N, C-alpha and C positions, 0 to 999 in steps of 0.2 A: 153266779157267772152269766155275760151275756155273751152271745155268739154272733160275731158278724164278719163280713168280708169285703174286700176290696181289692183293687190292681192297680197299681200305678204305672205312670211312664219313667219309669228309673233309667234311662235312655233305652230300655229294652221293655218297656209296656205297651200294650195293645191297646186296649180300653180301659176304663175307668167305672167303677160301681161303688155304690156306698149306701148302707143302709143304716136307717137309726130310728129308734123305737117311734113308731108312727108317721116314718118317711122316709122314701129310699128312690134312688134315680139311678140314673147312669152317665156317663159321657164317653165319646169315642173321638180319640184324637186324629182319628182318619178324617174328622169333619173341619177341622182347622182350616180357616181360609183367612187370609188377611182382610181384616175388617177397618171398617172407618172409627169406631166410638174410641179405642185406645189411642190414636194418633191425635184425633179431634179433643180428647180429655187432657192430654198433657201439651198439645200446642201453646197453651197458655201460661204454663207452669214453667217456671224460670229455672234454667239449669242450676242446680246445686252446687255449690265449689267443689271441685277435687282438692284432695290435700294429701300431703307427703309426710311419714313419719320424721321428715329431716326439718318439719316446722314452716311455720308463715313465712312466704317471701322467695321461696326456694320453686323453682318452677322446675328444676331437673337434677338427677343425680346419674352419674357416670358410673357405670356396670362394670364388670371385670373385661368386658368385651370390648368397651370404650365408648359406646354408644350411649348417650344421655336418653333419660326417660321423660320425655316430653308431655307434661301432664293436660295441656290445652288441645295437643293433636289428637291424645286418644278420649279425651272426654268430648271431643267434636266427633270421633268416630263412631263410639259409645251411644252416644245422643241418634246418630243417622241409622246404625244397625239397629238400634232397637224399636225404632219408628218403622223401618220396612219392616221388619218383623213383627210388628204389632204386639211386642213384649210391653206390656202395663209398666214394669218397672225393673230395673236392675241394678245390683251392686256388683262392681268391679274391684279386684284389689293385686296389685303385682309387684310380687317383691324380686327386686333387683338391685345390684350394687349395692348390698346391705342396708338397703331400705325397703319400705313396704310402702306404696303409693295407694292412695284409696279415693273411687269415681264413684259418684252415683247418677241414675238419671230416671225420669219419668215416675210414674206414681205407685204407692204401696197400694193404693186402694181405689180403683176407678169408681164407686160409690162416692167415698168421702172427698176423693182428691187430695189426699194427703200424699206430700212428695215424697219420693224417696232421698233418702242424704246419707252419708256417709258409716252414720251411728244405725243405721237400721239393720232389724235381725230377720233372717229368713229362715226356714227351714231346711237342714240340710240331706234329708233322706238318709240315704244308704251309705252316705258319706260318714256317718255315725259308724259305721262298722270299722273305720282305719281308729278313731279313738279309742274302741275296744281293744283290738288289737295291740295298741301299746301297753294297754292295763295289763293285758296278757303276758306281754314280751318282758314289762316290769317285774311280774311274779316270776318268770322263767329266769330272770337274771338272779333274783334274790333266793334262788334256788327251793321255792315255795312249789315250783308246779315243774314237771319234765313234760317238754312239746310231746314225747314220742311214747309216753305209757298210755294204755287206755284211759278213756274220758272216767268210767266207772271206779276207776281207782282213785279219783278225786271228788266224784260226783255218784256215790254209790244208787242214787234214784233214777238217774239216767237210761234210758231204756228206747229201745225203737221196736216197730214192729218183727223185726228180725232179731232174734236171739243171739245167733254168730254173728252178725252185724255190731250190735251192741257191744260186744267183746272185743271188738277190734276197733272201734273209733277212736282215733286220738284227738288232741287239741291242735296238732300241726293239720290234721287233715280240717277240722272245722275252720281255721282260719286260711287255709288256701281252696276250700268247697269244693275237697276231693273226698268229705265223706259220704256221700250219697243222701244225706237230708236233703228234704225239699224245702221250697222258699215261701210258698203261698199257703200260709196256715196261720190266720188271723183270728185268735180269741181274746175277749177281753175279760181278765183276771182279775179286774178292780183296780183301786187306786193305791191298793194297800204295802208295805215296804216287803209282803211275801207275793207279789205279782210274779214274780220270774220263776219262782218255785211253784207256784202254781200252773206257770205255763208249760215248765218242762216236765211237770205231772201230765197234762194233758195232750203233748204233743207224742207220748208213748205210742200213739195207736196211728199216726199220721204214715201211710205209705210212703216207702222211699222211692227216690228217682232212679238210683242204682245201687248195685253194691259197693262199698268201702273200697276207693282206692283204684277203682276201674275207670272212672272220669270224671271231669270237672263239672260240678252242676250247682250253679248260684243257689246259695241256702240262707234263707233270713232264720230259719231255725236253728242252725249251726252257730250262728252270733248270738241268737239270745240264750244258748246253753253255755256259750264262752262268758257271757255278762253273769250268768248264774255262778260259773266258777270263781269268776272276779270276787262275787258276794262272800261265798263260802271262806275263799282263803285270805279276805281282807277283814271278814267280820261286819261287814258293813251294805248297806245298799250297793247297786252300780252307780247310780247317780251320784252319791257322797264320794265313793271312791275315786270316781271322774274329777271332782270336784279337789279333793283333797291331794291326788295325786299327778293332775296334769292341769289343770285350768288355773289352779292357784300358782304352781311355780311357773308357769307360762307367762301370767299375768293376762290371761285372756278373760278379762272384766265383762266383755259383752257376748259370752258365750254359757248355754244353758241347757238343761233337759226338759224340766217340766215346764208344761202349760203356765201356770201362775208365776214362773220366774220370767216369763217374757212381758208381763204385764206394766213395768217398768220404762220399756224399750218402745222405741217406732217397730211394730211389726209388720211385716208384709202379708197381705193377705193372697191365697191363691186365685188363679181364675181360669175359668175352661168356657171353651168354644161351645154355643149352644147349635142346635138345628141347622140356622142358618147363618153361622160361621161369626156372629157376635159374641163376644166375650163377656159373660157377667161373673159375678163372685162366685167362688164354689161354695159348696152347700154347708161346709162349716170350715173354720179355720186349721183344724185337725181331727183327724178321724183314727189316730193310732191309739191302741191303748197303752199304757204305761209300760206294760211286759216288752214291747218290740222295741223300748228304747234302745236296747245295747246295738241294734239291727239298722233302726232307722231314725231315730228322734234326739238328734242335736240340733240346737236352734242356734245361729251365730251373725255374726257379721261377715262381709266378703274379707275385711280387714284381718280380723281374729281366724278367719280359717288360713290364710296366708301366713300369719305368724305361725300357726299351728306347721305348716309348710315346712316353715324356716326349722324347726328343731329337728327336721329330717335334711335339711341341707347344712346343718350346723353342727353333724355330729351327736346330737341328741343332747345339746345343751341349749336354756333359753337365753335369751338375749343378753342378759346380768352374767350370763357363765355357769349358772345353776346347772348341774349334771341331772338330768331328768329320764334319760334313757341311754344306756352305755352304747358306743359305736359298733360295737358286734351286733347289737340287736338292731340297731338302724341298718347295718348293711344285710343283714338276715334278713328282715322285712322285705327288702328290694332285690333279694335273691329268687330266682326260677325256681317255684316249686312244681310247677306244672303248665304244659303248655296248653292251649284253647283250640277246639276245631272253629269255633265262631269267632273270627279276628276282626268282626265289623260292628257289632251291637253296642260295644262298649270301647271299640276302637283299642282292644286288648290284644296284644301278641302273647301273654302269658299271666301267670298269677305268682304273687309271692306271699308271704305271711301278712295278708291286710290287705296290699296296695295291688291295684291292675296295673299291669307292667305293659309298656309300649316300646315299639321300635321303629322310630322314624326314621325311616334311610340310613341304618346304623347308630342313628343318635340313641341311647336309652333314655327311657325317661319314667315316671309313674303317676298315679293320681288314683280318682275315684270319681264314680257321677252319684247322684243322689236325686231322688223325688218325694214328693208328699201331692197331697190332694191340691193340684194348680201350681206347683213351687218346683224347680228345675236346678239343679246345684253342680257344678262342673269344676273340678279341680285337677291341674296338671303342673307337673314339676320335671322341670330338667338339671338333673343335680351337676351334668359338668359344666352348665353356665350358672349355676347358681341361682338360678329363675323360677318362680313359682306363681302361677295363674289362679287366681280363683274368681269365678264368676257365678252369682247368685240371680234366679230370675222365678218372677210369679205369673207366667202363663205365656199365651201367644206361641209363636214359633220360636220357641227357647232353643231349642236344638240348632236350629239353623243361626240365629244369633252366636250360639258357640261356636259352630263351624267357622263362619266368616271372621269373628271377631279374635279367636284365638290363634286361628292360622296366620293372621297378621302380624299381633303381637309376638308368639312363639318364632317367627321369621325374623322379626326384628333384633328380638332382645336375646334369641337362643339360637339361633342359627338353625332352627327345624323347620323341617319341610312336611307338614301333616299332611296326608294322604286326602286325595280328591272323595267328595262323598260316593259312597256306597251305590254302585247302581249297574244295569246289564251292560255287556258290551252293545255297541250299536248293531253287530251282526253275532248273535247270541249263537252257540254252538248247537250242534244237533246232538240230543240226551234223552236217552231211554228212560223215563222213570219208573218203568216195571220194576226193577229191584228193589225200591224204595216205596212203592205202592204200598196202603195197608192201614190201619187205626194204630197210632201211638198215645201214649195214657201217662199222665201223673197228676199227682193231688188234685184234683178241680179243673183238670183240662183236658179234652178229647183231639187229636190231632188226627184227621182225616185226609189222606193223599191219593190221589187217583189221576186218571186222563178224562177230560170233558172237552170236546169237541177236538179232539186231536192235539189238547194239550195238556200240560202239568198243571193239577190245579189243587188246591189245599183248603179246608174248612176247620178251622181254629173255634172250637166251641166249651162253655163251661159247663161243667157237670159235677154230679154227687152235691157237696154241698152249695156249689156255686151257679147250679142250675137257676137258668132264670134270671141272673143278673145282669147280663148284657146278650144282646142278637148273637149269633154267630156270625163270624169274620169270616168271608170268601174270599180268595185273592187267586190269581192265575199267578203261576211259578215261571220266571223267564230265566233261564239256566247261565250261569258262569263257567259251571263247570259240571263234572260226575257228580260232584255231592253239594256244591253251592248253588242255591238260587235266591233270586230276587223277587219276594212278594209284593204286589202293589197294593196300594191301602194301607200301608203302616202307618202315615201321617207324620207330619214335622215334628213331632217331638220323639218320633222312633227313626233313629238312623237317618236321620234327614229327609229323604225322600222315598226311599225303599227299604222295605224290612228285610234282612237277610232269614233265610231258612237252610240250613246247614245238617245235612245228613252224616253220622258218624257210626262207625261198629268199636263197641268198648272192648273191653279186653276179653271178657268171657264169651264173644261172639254176637252179643246183641246188638240189632239195630237200634238206633234213637234218634231222634229228630231236635233239634237243638233250634229253640225258638226263644228270645229275650235270655240268652247265656244259661238257658234250662234245659238237660235233657229230659226228653221223655223216651221210653222204652218201647219197643214194636212190641204189641201185643196181640196184632192180629195181620 
């Protein structure tokens, strides 16, 4: 087995690091500056045609709210905003009025100058977690799995560093990120069908973020464990189970999990900004090992992602009426399981069984964000309006593109008012940082909070197995309240302009710092 580590800007990342045999490097999203290369390269490329599921010649459909979807208008807006934020290429799909409309803009690869089309495949990153959650809910429906019994009753080999925690962690906790298992543990356990089994074994010794059930802490390990549960109960690999039980019934012909399955399609290449702000190709198309598939690797077109979302708008039925998921399970996935102290990193108001939950001035919604190396994805669904929007990108100021474009689309077609970008007030309150000063630690990360020059200050450092992978990130903290601070230098792929830093107290009294939706307990 080969060890490796990297961090990505999954709407919550900070810096990125990569290491392969014989080579290594890093990227820092804080360095992002709109450059000229993307606009220059795309200026001469003709805009690829948008298309609607209704067929050629139809420019608009009428959604439930009565407002037609204007393909030409949204194509122009996608082109404008993509160029403004130096995003090389983007795919957009909007499910509205019973149809899925697909648009594309820019380039899949700045080096080859291959244009983005509506059948182009992007990496979805952590949106893969929702696909895994659907498989788990299918197993719960069939009676093969009880969400509320300990995981060890289904997966005896499952274990954590804390024997007491091992005995109480349930599948429901894994789905809602309340198990206490950490996120950033990456190990390459090979390409074999036993990769997930080996990963679960290797994760036994990884430190936990917090005791089970005491707090929400975003967990990649938890979703790999869920993928392994799927394998044990279906008798096949997670990849095959996803095909048989979800992709084929939904007719998602442009969705896949393994790199070799991407080869027949037009595939997006990730891009990262260099020290001077100029974007270049990522060091590899994909750095994730097979084992993290259930948490982080599904590849798809924007249209296929929107069609997957339609399953959850249509009560668990495919477009042809096939029952894929029970309506009760659809509702359960969207039901709040836990609140979240950090409501800004991924715009979360709470978490369900797989879904991130949103509250837009009283209008409920759900969705998820995702990232791989230089690729960023966003899915937002408004069930009351019957609208789903999927945006897939391959670099640049993707978060800013998402913020502007989806604000406009959801306002027009779902009556949603998304919140303003996270930022400190013009006149920040006076806050004493002393109660929160000290060190906070989770697997691979050490956070130090102090006062410097009379102002709250934070250092985010990689430690343990990740030491030396990236320079420390230092930032001044600007208060919004006694527990919520805005950190400068988070970068455009992270919460638009400012990085949320949220302090909270766990149920057992332990203080913790939330950065990137991960809880780091106070250690000193």
